[in-house]
Structure formats: C-alpha cells, structure tokens
BATIGU-737670 format. One record per residue (C-alpha): z, x, y; residue number from 0. Coordinates in Angstrom, 1 decimal. Example, Ala and Ser with C-alpha at 12.3 -4.5 7.8 and 13.67 -1.06 7.14 Angstrom:
<sites>
((7.8; 12.3; -4.5); 0)
((7.1; 13.7; -1.1); 1)
</sites>
This chain:
<sites>
((123.1; 97.1; 95.3); 0)
((120.9; 94.6; 93.1); 1)
((117.9; 95.6; 91.4); 2)
((115.1; 94.4; 89.2); 3)
((112.3; 95.5; 87.6); 4)
((109.9; 93.9; 89.8); 5)
((110.4; 97.0; 92.4); 6)
((107.5; 99.0; 93.5); 7)
((106.1; 101.1; 91.0); 8)
((106.5; 101.7; 87.3); 9)
((109.6; 100.3; 85.6); 10)
((112.8; 101.6; 86.9); 11)
((114.7; 103.4; 84.0); 12)
((117.5; 102.0; 85.7); 13)
((116.6; 98.2; 84.8); 14)
((118.4; 97.6; 81.7); 15)
((120.6; 96.6; 82.1); 16)
((119.9; 95.2; 85.0); 17)
((123.0; 97.1; 87.6); 18)
((123.6; 93.9; 89.7); 19)
((124.5; 92.0; 86.6); 20)
((127.2; 94.4; 85.4); 21)
((130.8; 94.5; 85.5); 22)
((130.3; 98.4; 86.6); 23)
((128.9; 97.8; 90.3); 24)
((131.1; 94.3; 90.7); 25)
((133.9; 95.9; 90.3); 26)
((133.9; 98.4; 93.2); 27)
((131.9; 95.9; 95.4); 28)
((133.4; 92.5; 94.7); 29)
((131.8; 89.3; 94.2); 30)
((129.0; 90.0; 97.1); 31)
((127.5; 93.3; 95.0); 32)
((127.1; 94.9; 98.2); 33)
((128.5; 97.3; 100.4); 34)
((131.3; 96.2; 103.0); 35)
((131.2; 92.4; 101.1); 36)
((131.0; 89.8; 104.1); 37)
((131.6; 92.4; 106.9); 38)
((128.0; 92.7; 108.2); 39)
((127.4; 88.8; 107.9); 40)
((130.6; 88.4; 110.0); 41)
((129.2; 90.9; 112.7); 42)
((125.8; 89.3; 112.4); 43)
((126.8; 85.9; 112.8); 44)
((128.4; 86.7; 116.1); 45)
((125.2; 87.2; 117.6); 46)
((123.3; 84.4; 116.1); 47)
((122.7; 80.8; 117.2); 48)
((122.6; 79.2; 114.2); 49)
((123.5; 75.4; 115.3); 50)
((126.4; 73.7; 113.2); 51)
((124.5; 71.7; 110.4); 52)
((121.4; 73.6; 110.4); 53)
((119.5; 74.9; 107.2); 54)
((119.9; 78.3; 106.4); 55)
((118.4; 80.2; 103.0); 56)
((120.5; 83.2; 101.5); 57)
((117.2; 85.2; 99.6); 58)
((119.2; 87.0; 96.8); 59)
((122.3; 85.3; 97.2); 60)
((123.8; 86.8; 93.4); 61)
((126.7; 84.2; 92.5); 62)
((126.3; 82.2; 96.0); 63)
((129.4; 84.1; 98.3); 64)
((127.4; 84.4; 101.1); 65)
((125.8; 80.7; 101.4); 66)
((129.5; 79.2; 100.2); 67)
((130.9; 81.4; 103.0); 68)
((128.2; 80.1; 105.7); 69)
((128.7; 76.4; 104.3); 70)
((132.7; 76.4; 104.6); 71)
((133.0; 78.9; 107.5); 72)
((130.2; 77.9; 110.2); 73)
((129.1; 74.3; 108.7); 74)
((125.8; 75.4; 108.1); 75)
((123.8; 73.5; 105.2); 76)
((123.4; 76.9; 103.3); 77)
((121.6; 77.3; 100.0); 78)
((120.4; 80.2; 97.9); 79)
((117.9; 81.7; 96.0); 80)
((117.9; 84.6; 93.5); 81)
((115.8; 85.7; 90.4); 82)
((118.5; 86.3; 88.3); 83)
((119.3; 83.2; 86.0); 84)
((122.9; 85.0; 84.9); 85)
((124.1; 85.3; 88.4); 86)
((123.0; 81.9; 89.5); 87)
((124.6; 80.2; 86.3); 88)
((127.7; 82.0; 87.3); 89)
((127.5; 80.3; 90.9); 90)
((126.5; 76.7; 89.5); 91)
((130.2; 77.2; 87.9); 92)
((132.0; 78.1; 90.3); 93)
((129.9; 75.8; 93.1); 94)
((128.6; 73.0; 91.5); 95)
((127.6; 71.4; 94.8); 96)
((125.9; 74.5; 96.1); 97)
((122.0; 73.8; 96.3); 98)
((120.5; 76.9; 94.5); 99)
((116.9; 78.1; 93.5); 100)
((115.4; 80.1; 91.2); 101)
((112.7; 82.3; 92.6); 102)
((111.3; 85.4; 94.6); 103)
((111.7; 86.3; 97.4); 104)
((107.6; 87.2; 97.9); 105)
((107.3; 83.6; 97.6); 106)
((109.4; 81.1; 98.9); 107)
((109.4; 77.6; 97.6); 108)
((110.5; 76.3; 101.0); 109)
((108.1; 74.4; 103.8); 110)
((106.6; 76.2; 107.2); 111)
((109.2; 76.4; 109.8); 112)
((111.8; 74.3; 108.4); 113)
((114.8; 76.7; 108.3); 114)
((117.2; 77.6; 111.5); 115)
((118.3; 80.8; 109.8); 116)
((117.8; 83.1; 106.9); 117)
((119.9; 86.0; 105.3); 118)
((118.7; 89.2; 103.2); 119)
((121.1; 91.8; 102.1); 120)
((120.1; 94.3; 99.6); 121)
((117.0; 92.9; 98.7); 122)
((114.0; 93.5; 101.0); 123)
((114.1; 97.6; 99.4); 124)
((113.6; 95.8; 96.0); 125)
((110.4; 93.6; 96.4); 126)
((107.1; 95.1; 95.8); 127)
((105.5; 94.0; 99.1); 128)
((108.2; 94.5; 102.1); 129)
((105.5; 93.4; 105.0); 130)
((104.4; 90.1; 103.3); 131)
((108.0; 89.3; 102.1); 132)
((109.0; 89.6; 105.8); 133)
((105.9; 87.5; 106.6); 134)
((107.1; 84.9; 104.3); 135)
((110.4; 85.0; 105.6); 136)
((108.7; 84.3; 109.3); 137)
((106.9; 81.1; 107.6); 138)
((109.7; 79.3; 106.5); 139)
((111.9; 80.2; 109.5); 140)
((111.7; 77.6; 112.6); 141)
((110.7; 78.9; 116.7); 142)
((113.6; 80.8; 117.7); 143)
((115.3; 81.2; 114.0); 144)
((116.4; 83.8; 113.2); 145)
((117.1; 86.9; 110.3); 146)
((120.1; 88.3; 109.1); 147)
((118.8; 91.4; 107.0); 148)
((121.2; 94.4; 105.3); 149)
((120.0; 97.5; 103.3); 150)
((119.8; 101.0; 102.1); 151)
((116.9; 102.5; 104.3); 152)
((116.1; 106.3; 104.1); 153)
((117.9; 108.8; 106.5); 154)
((115.9; 111.4; 105.2); 155)
((111.7; 111.2; 104.3); 156)
((110.9; 112.7; 100.7); 157)
((107.9; 112.5; 98.6); 158)
((108.1; 109.5; 96.1); 159)
((107.3; 112.4; 93.4); 160)
((110.7; 113.7; 94.4); 161)
((112.3; 110.7; 92.9); 162)
((112.7; 110.6; 88.8); 163)
((110.9; 107.7; 87.2); 164)
((110.5; 105.4; 90.4); 165)
((114.0; 105.2; 90.2); 166)
((115.7; 102.0; 91.9); 167)
((116.2; 103.6; 95.3); 168)
((112.0; 104.2; 95.6); 169)
((112.2; 100.9; 97.7); 170)
((114.3; 102.1; 100.6); 171)
((112.2; 103.3; 103.7); 172)
((113.1; 104.6; 106.9); 173)
((114.3; 103.0; 110.0); 174)
((110.7; 103.1; 111.9); 175)
((109.2; 101.8; 109.2); 176)
((111.7; 98.7; 108.5); 177)
((111.2; 98.0; 112.4); 178)
((107.7; 97.9; 112.2); 179)
((107.1; 96.1; 109.6); 180)
((109.3; 93.4; 111.6); 181)
((107.5; 93.7; 114.2); 182)
((103.8; 92.9; 112.6); 183)
((105.5; 90.2; 110.6); 184)
((106.1; 88.6; 113.9); 185)
((109.7; 89.1; 114.9); 186)
((111.5; 90.2; 117.8); 187)
((114.0; 92.9; 116.7); 188)
((117.5; 91.9; 118.5); 189)
((119.8; 94.6; 116.8); 190)
((119.8; 97.5; 114.5); 191)
((123.3; 99.0; 113.4); 192)
((124.2; 102.2; 111.0); 193)
((126.8; 101.2; 108.8); 194)
((126.3; 104.1; 106.1); 195)
((130.1; 104.6; 106.2); 196)
((130.0; 101.5; 103.9); 197)
((127.9; 103.1; 101.8); 198)
((129.8; 106.1; 101.4); 199)
((132.9; 104.0; 101.0); 200)
((131.2; 102.0; 97.7); 201)
((130.3; 105.7; 96.6); 202)
((133.6; 106.5; 97.1); 203)
((135.1; 103.9; 94.6); 204)
((132.6; 104.5; 91.9); 205)
((133.5; 107.7; 92.0); 206)
((137.4; 106.7; 91.5); 207)
((136.1; 104.5; 88.7); 208)
((133.9; 106.6; 86.8); 209)
((134.9; 110.0; 87.3); 210)
((131.4; 111.0; 89.5); 211)
((128.2; 109.5; 90.7); 212)
((126.3; 111.2; 87.6); 213)
((128.5; 109.4; 85.2); 214)
((128.1; 106.1; 86.9); 215)
((124.1; 106.5; 86.7); 216)
((124.7; 107.8; 83.1); 217)
((125.1; 103.8; 82.0); 218)
((121.5; 102.8; 83.2); 219)
((119.8; 105.7; 82.4); 220)
((117.3; 105.5; 79.4); 221)
((118.8; 109.0; 78.2); 222)
((121.7; 109.0; 79.3); 223)
((121.8; 111.5; 81.9); 224)
((122.5; 110.3; 85.5); 225)
((122.0; 113.5; 86.9); 226)
((117.9; 113.1; 88.3); 227)
((119.1; 109.8; 89.7); 228)
((122.1; 111.5; 91.8); 229)
((119.9; 114.0; 92.6); 230)
((117.4; 111.9; 94.2); 231)
((119.8; 110.1; 96.0); 232)
((121.2; 113.5; 97.7); 233)
((117.7; 114.3; 98.6); 234)
((117.1; 111.1; 100.2); 235)
((120.6; 110.9; 102.4); 236)
((120.5; 106.5; 101.9); 237)
((121.9; 104.8; 104.8); 238)
((123.1; 101.5; 105.2); 239)
((121.9; 99.1; 108.1); 240)
((122.2; 95.7; 109.6); 241)
((119.5; 94.3; 111.6); 242)
((118.9; 90.7; 113.6); 243)
((115.5; 89.7; 114.2); 244)
((114.5; 86.1; 115.6); 245)
((110.7; 84.7; 115.1); 246)
((108.7; 85.0; 118.2); 247)
((106.4; 82.0; 119.6); 248)
</sites>
C-alpha cells in the first residue's frame, strides 16, 4: 500500500518514513509492495487485448516488478513511472534496461493516445484528484486501450473526521464512486472484482511479523501510537478490488 505526502488533505502522520519505502511493508508484500503480488495482474491480463510489442506504462511502478514482468512474460514495451527516487534507484540497479520516469500520476509526461495499456496498482487512492488523474490516463491511452487498476476501497462509508489526522487510507473511496469516476473520465468498465481476502492475508502477515496491527502502525505514527490508525481502518472496513476499463471512442 504505497503512500506519499501528496495524498488529499493535510500531511499524513504516517508519511515519515514513507511506508512504501520501508522494509516493514516489503517483508509482508514482497517486491510488488501490494496485496496479492502479481496475482491480480495475471488475472487481468487474461482479459486484455494488448498486442505484443505494445507500449504500456505502469504508474506507481515501485522497483519495477510489474514492468519487468510485462516485458519478459508478455513481450510488451513496458516502462515504469514513480514519484520515489529511492525505489526508482533500486529499479534502475536491478534492471538497467528498464525505461523509468520520475513523475506523478496526475501529470504524465506521455503523448496523447500513445499507449496500448496502463497499469495502476495501489496508487489511485493516494492522488489528490482521482477523477482528473483518470482523465490523464484516458488521454495517454490509444483508442480501445485498456486500464488495469487495483486498489483499496471503502466497504463502509464514514465521515472523514472519523479518520484521524487525514490518515493514509483517507483517499480510499467506495465502489460506486470509483465506477462513476471511470465513466466520467471516458472509460467503459469491463470488469470489477472484489479481492478483499488479499488485504486480509496481508494484515495477517503484518500481525505475524509485528505482533498486532497497532504495533505495525505505531512505527509510522508521529506519536508512536498506532491505535487511532487501526481504529480508523476497522471503521471503514477497507476492501481490495480489481478493475479493467477501456477507452471509449
């Protein structure tokens, strides 16, 4: 669950150190830095029509795991974009030939209608303006290009004030809102699947490694108290979803 301090609202109290740059998360997620590893990507790829050699961008690429997989397994011209200089540095060392860009999801340095596909895994909930970010994704995709998107979502609507200090899950939204944004951005939604069990499995690994979720969150809390964050998580009942959408027209 990658986070950065550009999430909506005030600075997140869990932003220093950045959660997605720490070994505490990577020990539980592996190099993909998200629930389920490559499993949801593999499911989605069975339902996409990206041509061999097609240009694909992984937004929020981390250390490049998805982009490398797409290049090696599906013969795609995949490249990665991320905001973290640290993770991009790791990606460049591990895969010197992998095209990497440092940038934000909201402003892609990519030409109009130039991509066959785009992946965005555990990133949309972190951006300040999800709708305009999806419009940016729509801009860079070619006609009938497809977006693979996985992310945390809210299974229970709660008021933002119930999330202490604009916590790092404050950017998660419910299913209807996500689908509505995709349609407003010009996408036709082909697939929605709930994979919340992957989030539960990740939580179980974190508990095994740290003793409790409160102890895990305490490492990233300004005052060392992880209980407010865990209470907020329990209140919103986060789920995890997979979506595929295609560019209309």
